DRENDO-1510 file (C-alpha; in Angstrom, 1 decimal, always signed):
<recs>
REC; n; res; u; v; w
REC; 1; MET; -0.1; +0.0; -0.1 .
REC; 2; GLU; +1.3; +3.3; -0.9 .
REC; 3; ARG; +1.9; +6.1; +1.7 .
REC; 4; VAL; +1.3; +9.8; +0.7 .
REC; 5; LEU; +2.6; +12.4; +2.7 .
REC; 6; VAL; +1.4; +16.0; +1.7 .
REC; 7; ILE; +3.4; +18.7; +2.5 .
REC; 8; ASN; +1.2; +22.1; +2.5 .
REC; 9; ALA; +3.8; +24.9; +2.1 .
REC; 10; HIS; +1.5; +27.6; +1.7 .
REC; 11; PRO; +0.9; +30.2; +4.5 .
REC; 12; LEU; -2.9; +30.5; +3.8 .
REC; 13; VAL; -3.0; +26.9; +4.3 .
REC; 14; THR; -6.9; +26.5; +3.0 .
REC; 15; SER; -7.1; +29.2; +0.5 .
REC; 16; ASP; -9.7; +28.8; -2.3 .
REC; 17; HIS; -7.8; +31.6; -4.2 .
REC; 18; SER; -4.4; +29.8; -4.3 .
REC; 19; LEU; -3.3; +28.3; -7.7 .
REC; 20; SER; -1.0; +25.7; -6.1 .
REC; 21; LEU; -3.3; +24.2; -3.6 .
REC; 22; GLN; -6.0; +24.2; -6.2 .
REC; 23; VAL; -3.7; +21.8; -7.8 .
REC; 24; LEU; -3.0; +20.3; -5.2 .
REC; 25; ASN; -6.6; +19.4; -4.4 .
REC; 26; ARG; -6.8; +18.2; -8.0 .
REC; 27; PHE; -3.6; +16.0; -7.6 .
REC; 28; ILE; -4.9; +14.3; -4.8 .
REC; 29; SER; -8.8; +13.9; -5.8 .
REC; 30; LYS; -7.3; +12.1; -9.0 .
REC; 31; TYR; -4.9; +9.8; -7.0 .
REC; 32; GLY; -7.5; +8.8; -4.7 .
REC; 33; GLU; -9.6; +7.9; -7.9 .
REC; 34; LEU; -7.1; +5.6; -9.3 .
REC; 35; ASN; -5.7; +4.3; -6.1 .
REC; 36; PRO; -8.4; +4.1; -3.1 .
REC; 37; LYS; -5.9; +1.7; -1.0 .
REC; 38; HIS; -3.5; +4.5; -0.6 .
REC; 39; GLU; -2.6; +5.6; +2.9 .
REC; 40; PHE; -2.7; +9.4; +3.6 .
REC; 41; GLN; -1.4; +11.8; +5.8 .
REC; 42; GLN; -0.4; +16.0; +5.7 .
REC; 43; ILE; +1.3; +18.4; +7.5 .
REC; 44; ASP; +0.5; +22.1; +7.1 .
REC; 45; LEU; +3.5; +23.9; +7.7 .
REC; 46; TYR; +1.9; +26.9; +8.6 .
REC; 47; ARG; -0.5; +25.6; +11.2 .
REC; 48; GLU; +1.8; +22.9; +12.9 .
REC; 49; GLU; +4.8; +23.4; +14.7 .
REC; 50; VAL; +8.1; +23.3; +12.6 .
REC; 51; PRO; +11.2; +23.8; +14.7 .
REC; 52; ALA; +13.7; +26.1; +13.0 .
REC; 53; ILE; +17.3; +26.0; +13.5 .
REC; 54; THR; +17.7; +28.4; +16.5 .
REC; 55; ALA; +20.2; +28.1; +19.6 .
REC; 56; ASP; +18.0; +25.9; +21.3 .
REC; 57; MET; +18.1; +23.4; +18.5 .
REC; 58; LEU; +22.0; +23.5; +18.2 .
REC; 59; ASN; +22.5; +23.1; +22.0 .
REC; 60; GLY; +19.8; +20.4; +22.1 .
REC; 61; TRP; +21.9; +18.5; +19.0 .
REC; 62; ALA; +25.0; +18.6; +20.9 .
REC; 63; LYS; +23.8; +17.4; +24.4 .
REC; 64; LEU; +22.2; +14.3; +22.3 .
REC; 65; GLU; +25.7; +13.9; +21.1 .
REC; 66; THR; +27.4; +14.2; +24.8 .
REC; 67; GLY; +24.2; +12.8; +26.8 .
REC; 68; GLU; +24.0; +15.8; +28.6 .
REC; 69; ARG; +20.9; +16.7; +30.0 .
REC; 70; LEU; +18.5; +18.6; +27.8 .
REC; 71; THR; +16.4; +21.9; +29.1 .
REC; 72; ASP; +12.6; +21.5; +28.8 .
REC; 73; VAL; +12.7; +24.0; +25.8 .
REC; 74; GLU; +15.6; +21.4; +23.9 .
REC; 75; GLU; +13.6; +18.4; +24.7 .
REC; 76; LYS; +10.1; +19.6; +23.3 .
REC; 77; MET; +12.1; +20.8; +20.2 .
REC; 78; MET; +14.2; +17.7; +19.8 .
REC; 79; PHE; +10.8; +15.6; +20.4 .
REC; 80; ARG; +8.9; +17.7; +17.7 .
REC; 81; MET; +11.9; +17.1; +15.3 .
REC; 82; SER; +11.7; +13.1; +15.9 .
REC; 83; GLU; +8.2; +13.5; +15.0 .
REC; 84; ILE; +8.6; +15.3; +11.7 .
REC; 85; LEU; +11.1; +12.9; +10.9 .
REC; 86; ARG; +9.3; +10.0; +11.6 .
REC; 87; GLN; +6.6; +10.8; +9.3 .
REC; 88; PHE; +8.6; +12.0; +6.6 .
REC; 89; LYS; +10.1; +8.5; +7.0 .
REC; 90; TRP; +6.9; +6.6; +6.8 .
REC; 91; ALA; +6.0; +8.0; +3.4 .
REC; 92; SER; +6.8; +6.4; +0.3 .
REC; 93; LYS; +5.5; +9.3; -1.8 .
REC; 94; TYR; +5.4; +13.0; -1.1 .
REC; 95; VAL; +3.5; +16.0; -2.9 .
REC; 96; ILE; +4.4; +19.4; -1.9 .
REC; 97; ALA; +2.5; +22.6; -2.6 .
REC; 98; MET; +4.1; +26.0; -2.3 .
REC; 99; PRO; +4.2; +29.5; -3.6 .
REC; 100; LEU; +7.4; +30.6; -5.0 .
REC; 101; HIS; +8.4; +33.8; -2.7 .
REC; 102; ASN; +11.1; +35.9; -4.1 .
REC; 103; PHE; +12.5; +33.2; -6.3 .
REC; 104; ASN; +12.9; +30.3; -3.3 .
REC; 105; ILE; +11.0; +28.3; -1.1 .
REC; 106; PRO; +8.8; +29.6; +1.9 .
REC; 107; SER; +10.7; +30.1; +5.2 .
REC; 108; LYS; +8.9; +27.2; +6.9 .
REC; 109; LEU; +9.3; +24.5; +3.9 .
REC; 110; LYS; +13.2; +25.8; +4.4 .
REC; 111; ASP; +12.8; +25.0; +8.4 .
REC; 112; TYR; +10.9; +21.7; +7.3 .
REC; 113; MET; +13.8; +20.7; +5.3 .
REC; 114; ASP; +16.3; +21.3; +8.2 .
REC; 115; ASN; +13.9; +18.6; +10.3 .
REC; 116; ILE; +14.3; +16.0; +7.4 .
REC; 117; ILE; +17.8; +16.4; +6.4 .
REC; 118; ILE; +19.4; +14.6; +9.3 .
REC; 119; PRO; +22.8; +12.5; +9.3 .
REC; 120; LYS; +22.3; +8.9; +10.3 .
REC; 121; GLU; +18.6; +9.0; +9.2 .
REC; 122; THR; +18.0; +10.2; +5.7 .
REC; 123; PHE; +22.0; +10.5; +4.9 .
REC; 124; ARG; +25.0; +9.3; +5.9 .
REC; 125; TYR; +28.7; +10.3; +5.7 .
REC; 126; THR; +31.3; +8.1; +4.0 .
REC; 127; GLU; +35.0; +7.9; +3.0 .
REC; 128; ASN; +33.6; +8.9; -0.6 .
REC; 129; GLY; +31.4; +11.6; +0.4 .
REC; 130; SER; +27.6; +11.7; +1.7 .
REC; 131; GLU; +25.2; +9.3; +0.6 .
REC; 132; GLY; +21.2; +9.2; +0.7 .
REC; 133; LEU; +19.5; +6.5; +2.7 .
REC; 134; LEU; +16.6; +7.3; +1.0 .
REC; 135; THR; +16.8; +4.8; -2.3 .
REC; 136; ASP; +14.0; +2.4; -1.8 .
REC; 137; GLY; +12.2; +3.8; -4.9 .
REC; 138; ARG; +10.4; +7.0; -3.3 .
REC; 139; SER; +8.7; +9.8; -5.2 .
REC; 140; VAL; +8.5; +13.8; -4.8 .
REC; 141; VAL; +6.0; +16.0; -7.0 .
REC; 142; VAL; +6.2; +19.7; -6.2 .
REC; 143; ILE; +3.2; +21.9; -7.1 .
REC; 144; GLN; +4.5; +25.7; -7.2 .
REC; 145; GLY; +2.3; +28.6; -7.8 .
REC; 146; SER; +4.1; +32.0; -8.8 .
REC; 147; ASP; +3.3; +35.2; -10.3 .
REC; 148; GLY; +6.1; +35.1; -13.1 .
REC; 149; ILE; +6.7; +32.3; -15.8 .
REC; 150; TYR; +10.5; +30.5; -15.1 .
REC; 151; THR; +10.5; +28.2; -17.9 .
REC; 152; ASN; +11.2; +30.5; -21.0 .
REC; 153; GLY; +15.0; +30.3; -20.2 .
REC; 154; ASP; +15.5; +33.6; -19.3 .
REC; 155; TRP; +16.6; +35.5; -16.2 .
REC; 156; TYR; +13.7; +34.4; -14.5 .
REC; 157; SER; +14.5; +30.9; -15.0 .
REC; 158; GLU; +18.3; +31.5; -14.0 .
REC; 159; VAL; +16.9; +32.7; -10.3 .
REC; 160; GLU; +14.5; +30.2; -10.0 .
REC; 161; TYR; +16.2; +28.9; -6.9 .
REC; 162; SER; +13.4; +26.8; -5.3 .
REC; 163; HIS; +12.9; +23.8; -8.0 .
REC; 164; ARG; +17.0; +23.6; -7.9 .
REC; 165; TYR; +17.2; +23.5; -4.2 .
REC; 166; LEU; +14.6; +20.6; -3.9 .
REC; 167; LYS; +15.5; +18.9; -6.7 .
REC; 168; SER; +19.2; +18.7; -5.4 .
REC; 169; MET; +17.8; +18.2; -1.9 .
REC; 170; PHE; +15.9; +15.4; -2.6 .
REC; 171; ALA; +18.6; +13.7; -4.7 .
REC; 172; PHE; +20.8; +14.2; -1.8 .
REC; 173; LEU; +18.7; +11.9; +0.4 .
REC; 174; GLY; +18.6; +9.2; -2.5 .
REC; 175; ILE; +15.1; +10.4; -3.8 .
REC; 176; THR; +15.7; +11.2; -7.7 .
REC; 177; ASP; +12.1; +10.5; -8.8 .
REC; 178; TYR; +11.1; +14.0; -8.7 .
REC; 179; ARG; +8.4; +16.2; -11.0 .
REC; 180; ILE; +7.3; +20.0; -10.9 .
REC; 181; ILE; +4.0; +21.3; -11.7 .
REC; 182; ARG; +4.2; +25.0; -12.2 .
REC; 183; ALA; +1.0; +27.2; -11.9 .
REC; 184; GLN; +2.9; +30.2; -13.0 .
REC; 185; GLY; +2.3; +33.5; -14.8 .
REC; 186; HIS; -0.5; +34.7; -12.6 .
REC; 187; ALA; +0.8; +38.3; -13.1 .
REC; 188; VAL; +0.2; +38.2; -16.5 .
REC; 189; LEU; -2.0; +35.0; -17.9 .
REC; 190; ASP; -5.7; +34.3; -17.6 .
REC; 191; ARG; -6.0; +32.4; -14.5 .
REC; 192; SER; -8.4; +29.7; -16.3 .
REC; 193; GLU; -5.6; +29.3; -18.6 .
REC; 194; ILE; -2.9; +28.7; -16.0 .
REC; 195; LEU; -5.3; +26.2; -14.0 .
REC; 196; ALA; -6.2; +24.2; -17.1 .
REC; 197; GLU; -2.5; +23.6; -18.0 .
REC; 198; ALA; -1.5; +22.9; -14.5 .
REC; 199; PHE; -4.2; +20.2; -13.9 .
REC; 200; GLN; -3.2; +18.6; -17.0 .
REC; 201; ALA; +0.0; +18.4; -15.5 .
REC; 202; ALA; -1.1; +17.0; -12.4 .
REC; 203; GLU; -3.0; +14.4; -14.1 .
REC; 204; SER; -0.2; +13.0; -15.8 .
REC; 205; ALA; +2.1; +13.1; -12.8 .
REC; 206; VAL; -0.6; +11.0; -11.4 .
REC; 207; MET; -0.4; +8.6; -13.9 .
REC; 208; HIS; +3.2; +8.5; -13.8 .
REC; 209; TRP; +2.8; +7.4; -9.9 .
REC; 210; ILE; +0.1; +4.7; -11.1 .
REC; 211; ARG; +2.3; +3.5; -14.0 .
REC; 212; ASP; +5.1; +2.9; -11.7 .
REC; 213; GLU; +2.8; +1.2; -9.2 .
REC; 214; ALA; +1.7; -1.3; -11.5 .
REC; 215; PHE; +5.0; -1.7; -12.7 .
REC; 216; GLU; +6.3; -2.7; -9.1 .
REC; 217; GLN; +3.5; -5.0; -8.6 .
REC; 218; GLY; +4.3; -6.8; -11.7 .
</recs>
């Protein structure tokens, strides 16, 4: 049974106006229709607690290494980080919904990535460099909404760092089946046109997952 984790990185959480969230809903609906037996969890990064790298986090990590007693704040933070990491490792498929913020990922999504990129858990260091530990056929779909257009091979394409960062980080963890769906051009294009193209891309990504699952089942 496939285990799907939705990572909602939109600050508005449930906005009906958000392009990325509308595409996310279409993706989830279509996948659920074609694979009703999947398990599903969701984390809303702007509603739930996602620890950021602070002095408390750094001190907590250091104390865990030495066996020193944690403060109440550090213990609470370490526990929450372990919950987030455990949920992430539980899943076999990931869907990230996010707006593009100044050419990069939302700040809470960066905090989330810092909770899951953990040595000895999702990657390890070796004599030949780092090695991802999540090499069991996991998949990622990123749904990105933006005012600009970032696929014309121009300056905007060069400074669109979110896609480059996320693809690289998941590959770092060993997850190379990565796709991005862009609901882009809201500042200059008709909204219905944007959604029509993004919905089509979402259904194509769903079919990619379904075909892979059928292949795995033989």
